[in-house]
TILUMKE-976274 format. One line per field, with one value per residue (C-alpha): residue number from 0; y, x, z. Coordinates in pm, 1 decimal, padded with zeros to 6 digits. Layout:
<sites>
pos (NUM, ...)
Y (Y, ...)
X (X, ...)
Z (Z, ...)
</sites>
This chain:
<sites>
pos (0, 1, 2, 3, 4, 5, 6, 7, 8, 9, 10, 11, 12, 13, 14, 15, 16, 17, 18, 19, 20, 21, 22, 23, 24, 25, 26, 27, 28, 29, 30, 31, 32, 33, 34, 35, 36, 37, 38, 39, 40, 41, 42, 43, 44, 45, 46, 47, 48, 49, 50, 51, 52, 53, 54, 55, 56, 57, 58, 59, 60, 61, 62, 63, 64, 65, 66, 67, 68, 69, 70, 71, 72, 73, 74, 75, 76, 77, 78, 79, 80, 81, 82, 83, 84, 85, 86, 87, 88, 89, 90, 91, 92, 93, 94, 95, 96, 97, 98, 99, 100, 101, 102, 103, 104, 105, 106, 107, 108, 109, 110, 111, 112, 113, 114, 115, 116, 117, 118, 119, 120, 121, 122, 123, 124, 125, 126, 127, 128, 129, 130, 131, 132, 133, 134, 135, 136, 137, 138, 139, 140, 141, 142, 143, 144, 145, 146, 147, 148, 149, 150, 151, 152, 153, 154, 155, 156, 157, 158, 159, 160, 161, 162, 163, 164, 165, 166, 167, 168, 169, 170, 171, 172, 173, 174, 175, 176, 177, 178, 179, 180, 181, 182, 183, 184, 185, 186, 187, 188, 189, 190, 191, 192, 193, 194, 195, 196, 197, 198, 199, 200, 201, 202, 203, 204, 205, 206, 207, 208, 209, 210, 211, 212, 213, 214, 215, 216, 217, 218, 219, 220, 221, 222, 223, 224, 225, 226, 227, 228, 229, 230, 231, 232, 233, 234, 235, 236, 237, 238, 239, 240, 241, 242, 243, 244, 245, 246, 247, 248, 249, 250, 251, 252, 253, 254, 255, 256, 257, 258, 259, 260, 261, 262, 263, 264, 265, 266)
Y (00126.7, -00252.3, -00477.8, -00852.8, -01086.3, -01382.2, -01473.8, -01694.3, -01410.0, -01170.9, -01072.8, -00930.7, -00567.4, -00360.8, -00272.5, -00328.1, -00092.7, -00277.4, -00192.7, -00450.0, -00389.5, -00446.9, -00066.9, -00071.0, 00250.6, 00385.6, 00688.7, 00987.7, 00777.1, 00517.7, 00765.8, 00921.5, 00578.9, 00534.3, 00864.5, 00788.3, 00439.8, 00615.8, 00854.8, 00573.7, 00421.9, 00727.0, 00742.7, 00373.7, 00390.2, 00124.7, 00052.5, 00109.1, -00228.9, -00216.5, -00603.9, -00634.5, -00912.7, -01055.3, -01106.9, -00881.0, -01074.7, -01032.3, -01168.6, -01493.4, -01488.3, -01338.6, -01464.9, -01491.4, -01095.8, -01049.3, -01271.0, -01129.9, -00765.3, -00663.3, -00617.6, -00428.5, -00292.1, 00055.3, -00052.5, -00365.2, -00491.8, -00277.1, 00026.5, -00009.4, -00072.2, 00229.6, 00440.7, 00305.2, 00366.3, 00747.3, 00755.6, 00689.0, 00345.7, 00133.6, -00206.8, -00382.2, -00714.1, -00884.9, -01209.2, -01448.1, -01456.1, -01772.4, -02015.9, -02175.9, -01830.7, -01715.2, -01976.3, -01867.7, -01776.9, -01437.9, -01585.4, -01766.1, -01455.1, -01270.7, -01526.6, -01688.1, -01402.9, -01064.0, -01210.0, -01512.6, -01436.0, -01022.9, -00949.4, -00676.9, -00388.3, -00184.1, -00218.3, 00039.5, -00029.0, 00138.4, 00231.4, -00064.2, -00334.3, -00689.6, -00976.6, -01343.9, -01626.5, -01458.1, -01139.9, -01241.3, -01060.7, -00713.9, -00421.3, -00554.3, -00886.9, -00696.6, -00502.4, -00831.0, -01012.9, -00700.9, -00712.1, -01076.7, -01054.9, -00676.2, -00487.6, -00148.4, -00102.0, 00215.5, 00295.2, 00522.2, 00731.9, 00727.7, 00942.9, 01116.5, 01318.2, 01522.6, 01344.6, 01021.9, 00715.5, 00708.2, 00394.0, 00217.5, 00086.9, 00453.6, 00537.0, 00256.8, 00343.9, 00696.1, 00585.4, 00319.4, 00595.1, 00868.9, 01090.9, 01100.2, 01421.8, 01334.4, 00981.2, 01156.5, 01408.6, 01094.2, 00931.7, 01249.6, 01164.9, 01111.9, 00800.8, 00587.9, 00279.0, 00124.0, -00071.9, -00089.5, 00024.7, -00257.1, -00199.6, 00166.1, 00069.9, 00104.8, -00256.0, -00237.2, -00464.3, -00598.4, -00736.1, -00666.5, -00314.5, -00081.8, 00134.5, 00442.6, 00473.7, 00808.2, 00921.2, 01180.2, 01231.4, 01445.3, 01246.6, 01243.8, 01009.7, 00942.3, 00747.0, 00744.0, 01088.2, 01258.5, 01314.2, 01459.3, 01569.4, 01466.8, 01385.0, 01035.4, 00801.5, 00542.0, 00315.2, -00029.0, 00056.6, 00339.1, 00493.3, 00813.5, 00917.6, 01296.5, 01153.1, 01077.6, 01044.8, 00699.3, 00376.7, 00013.1, -00162.5, 00173.1, 00122.4, 00384.2, 00536.8, 00661.9, 00909.1, 00978.1, 01381.9, 01484.7, 01420.9, 01621.7, 01699.8, 01662.0, 02005.9, 02001.6, 02174.9, 02015.9, 01846.5)
X (-01637.6, -01713.6, -01450.8, -01435.9, -01228.5, -01108.7, -01196.3, -01496.2, -01673.5, -01614.4, -01943.5, -01919.5, -01894.8, -01930.4, -01585.3, -01370.4, -01028.0, -00787.9, -00475.3, -00253.7, -00017.0, 00050.3, -00020.2, 00140.6, 00071.0, -00144.9, 00108.0, 00101.3, 00235.2, -00020.7, -00316.5, -00205.3, -00224.0, -00582.1, -00665.3, -00585.1, -00771.8, -01090.9, -01054.9, -01012.2, -01319.8, -01534.4, -01395.1, -01475.6, -01808.5, -01716.1, -01570.5, -01241.3, -01105.9, -00776.0, -00644.7, -00414.2, -00282.6, -00295.6, -00094.2, 00191.9, 00378.7, 00704.1, 00583.6, 00579.3, 00856.7, 01067.3, 00936.8, 01245.6, 01291.3, 00948.6, 01013.0, 01377.9, 01233.2, 01393.2, 01051.6, 00749.0, 00417.3, 00304.8, -00068.9, -00219.8, -00533.8, -00784.1, -00578.0, -00530.6, -00893.3, -00965.8, -00723.7, -00846.7, -01204.3, -01087.3, -00965.7, -01299.0, -01224.6, -01531.5, -01383.5, -01123.4, -01027.8, -00809.9, -00648.3, -00464.8, -00117.8, 00025.2, 00319.5, 00096.8, -00045.3, 00338.9, 00413.6, 00135.6, 00293.9, 00179.1, 00021.0, -00231.3, -00236.4, -00382.2, -00575.4, -00744.6, -00803.5, -00779.2, -00931.0, -01128.8, -01275.4, -01254.0, -01324.4, -01048.8, -01117.1, -00817.0, -00496.4, -00329.2, 00027.3, 00309.4, 00619.8, 00828.2, 00530.1, 00622.2, 00390.3, 00342.6, 00590.2, 00942.9, 00809.5, 00884.0, 00548.4, 00621.3, 00449.5, 00565.1, 00368.2, 00085.8, 00093.4, 00116.5, -00183.6, -00387.1, -00348.7, -00455.1, -00750.4, -00871.1, -00812.4, -00592.8, -00290.7, -00165.5, 00152.3, 00184.5, 00512.6, 00767.2, 00699.1, 00996.0, 01033.2, 01335.7, 01474.0, 01414.5, 01177.6, 00870.4, 00799.8, 00668.7, 01038.3, 01157.4, 00901.5, 00992.4, 01362.1, 01277.6, 01081.0, 01338.8, 01587.6, 01412.2, 01309.1, 00945.4, 00837.5, 00992.1, 00805.7, 00471.5, 00503.3, 00551.3, 00256.6, 00015.8, -00081.2, 00069.5, 00228.3, 00015.3, 00025.2, -00274.0, -00215.4, -00257.2, -00071.3, 00085.7, 00294.9, 00351.8, 00474.0, 00291.2, 00225.0, 00135.9, -00187.0, 00006.3, 00348.5, 00434.8, 00360.6, 00685.2, 00768.7, 00971.5, 01317.9, 01399.5, 01561.4, 01274.9, 00970.6, 00644.0, 00342.3, -00031.1, -00161.7, -00539.5, -00753.8, -01134.1, -01218.6, -00949.3, -00614.4, -00289.5, 00065.9, 00386.6, 00714.7, 00838.3, 01148.7, 01094.6, 01418.4, 01353.4, 01012.4, 00780.0, 00643.5, 00453.9, 00583.0, 00418.5, 00086.8, -00075.0, -00409.5, -00335.7, -00407.5, -00331.7, -00491.3, -00595.4, -00646.6, -00471.0, -00364.3, -00030.5, 00039.1, 00421.8, 00439.8, 00803.7, 01130.0, 01280.0, 01655.9, 01837.2, 01742.0, 01396.7, 01367.7, 01172.8, 01386.1)
Z (-00378.0, -00378.9, -00217.5, -00356.2, -00163.4, -00463.5, -00797.8, -00678.9, -00563.2, -00876.1, -01069.9, -01432.0, -01484.6, -01823.0, -01960.9, -01668.1, -01676.6, -01461.7, -01284.7, -01080.8, -00779.0, -00413.9, -00360.5, -00009.8, 00141.4, -00133.3, -00182.0, -00413.9, -00723.4, -00636.0, -00626.7, -00971.6, -01153.4, -00978.0, -01113.2, -01467.1, -01421.5, -01319.3, -01626.8, -01869.1, -01698.0, -01765.2, -02116.9, -02196.4, -02018.1, -01774.3, -01413.0, -01267.5, -01099.2, -00892.6, -00826.0, -00508.1, -00306.0, 00047.0, 00184.7, 00048.8, -00243.8, -00039.7, 00263.7, 00076.8, -00165.2, 00054.0, 00409.8, 00586.5, 00531.1, 00686.3, 00982.0, 01030.8, 01048.5, 00713.2, 00524.5, 00703.1, 00572.5, 00523.4, 00535.8, 00648.6, 00451.8, 00644.7, 00603.0, 00236.4, 00178.9, 00352.1, 00182.5, -00155.0, -00078.0, -00062.4, -00454.0, -00648.9, -00724.5, -00884.2, -00757.9, -00549.0, -00619.9, -00339.6, -00437.9, -00193.9, -00273.0, -00164.6, -00309.4, -00579.5, -00699.4, -00701.2, -00969.9, -01175.3, -01552.1, -01671.7, -01972.0, -01757.0, -01532.8, -01844.9, -02031.3, -01726.5, -01500.0, -01690.9, -02004.6, -01914.4, -01575.1, -01559.6, -01956.7, -01939.8, -02141.9, -02069.0, -01854.3, -01687.3, -01565.3, -01404.1, -01602.8, -01459.9, -01386.6, -01391.2, -01314.4, -01313.8, -01222.3, -01152.1, -01264.4, -01639.6, -01738.0, -01876.5, -02034.6, -02394.8, -02298.6, -02194.9, -02522.2, -02729.8, -02530.8, -02571.4, -02947.3, -02931.7, -02722.1, -02790.7, -02503.3, -02469.6, -02252.2, -02126.6, -01940.4, -01650.5, -01650.3, -01380.8, -01087.3, -00936.7, -00602.9, -00550.7, -00863.7, -00734.6, -00785.7, -00586.7, -00467.3, -00138.9, -00082.8, -00085.8, 00162.0, 00377.7, 00366.8, 00470.3, 00751.1, 00885.5, 00859.0, 01041.9, 00761.6, 00868.0, 00725.7, 00384.0, 00399.8, 00481.7, 00195.6, -00047.9, 00103.9, 00079.6, 00489.0, 00815.6, 00863.6, 01127.9, 01322.3, 01546.8, 01878.1, 02243.5, 02554.2, 02736.2, 03039.1, 02930.9, 02569.0, 02259.1, 02100.1, 01736.0, 01649.3, 01338.4, 01392.6, 01044.3, 01023.7, 01004.9, 01296.1, 01207.5, 01352.0, 01510.0, 01824.7, 01857.1, 01685.5, 01722.9, 01705.2, 01736.3, 01980.9, 01887.8, 02160.3, 02034.5, 01941.8, 02179.8, 02065.8, 02215.0, 02076.8, 02208.9, 02129.0, 02161.3, 02094.6, 01825.1, 01898.6, 02019.5, 02199.8, 02183.0, 02501.1, 02603.7, 02918.9, 02951.3, 02836.1, 03189.0, 03048.4, 02893.1, 03093.8, 03028.6, 02755.4, 02577.7, 02207.3, 02019.7, 01668.9, 01678.0, 01380.4, 01322.9, 01190.7, 01198.9, 01352.2, 01621.6, 01667.7, 02046.6, 02102.0, 02076.3, 01737.9, 01463.8, 01215.9)
</sites>
């Protein structure tokens, strides 16, 4: 998988089959969309291309939420790229999202970027995907421009889990309400956070990463090639009093596995 930062670094490919989105967490539904994208790339004898953004649009459009801790990320840019690299994608194009970019009308996004720069052959969009300034671009507008410029448009159906929409927002809410096991099921992997041990407290590398809220949870603490399982509290801070092998400054990855009730029984 090739990763391209910015349109200025884009090099043309044959018959690009494209999808667009934040893809925060690269969860089960995201990977289903990417699987369809790769399928159509094979059918069209082209290349699958995923367009995503840095920073996450909500960090720009709702910056107060980000700084007031009301919005947190499931994956950093580095983590997102690593997850996408496992999906069989041909290319990932990461566009810088700022106030100026957010003002781009959906027509300009289609005509100048998708058609003019990338030469789109086919678009694969989510069932409720909106784009462009004020999210005024929709599937219907994409169909209209597809007919105008000669590219196909396919819409991926809604993905449900326990009769509810599967989305990054739902996973964030599950993690923040302590439902770690269910969140992991929707992600398709154990949610993890990288950081360091500072004064016996785990401090995330990225302050915008979401930290699950749970009175007690089972975690896997990885230090280099070694790991230990322990139970910790995830309320205001995270610490590992039972892991005497850890020392100040250790670089760690903490995987949150499952909530634990007060009697020590797995939830």
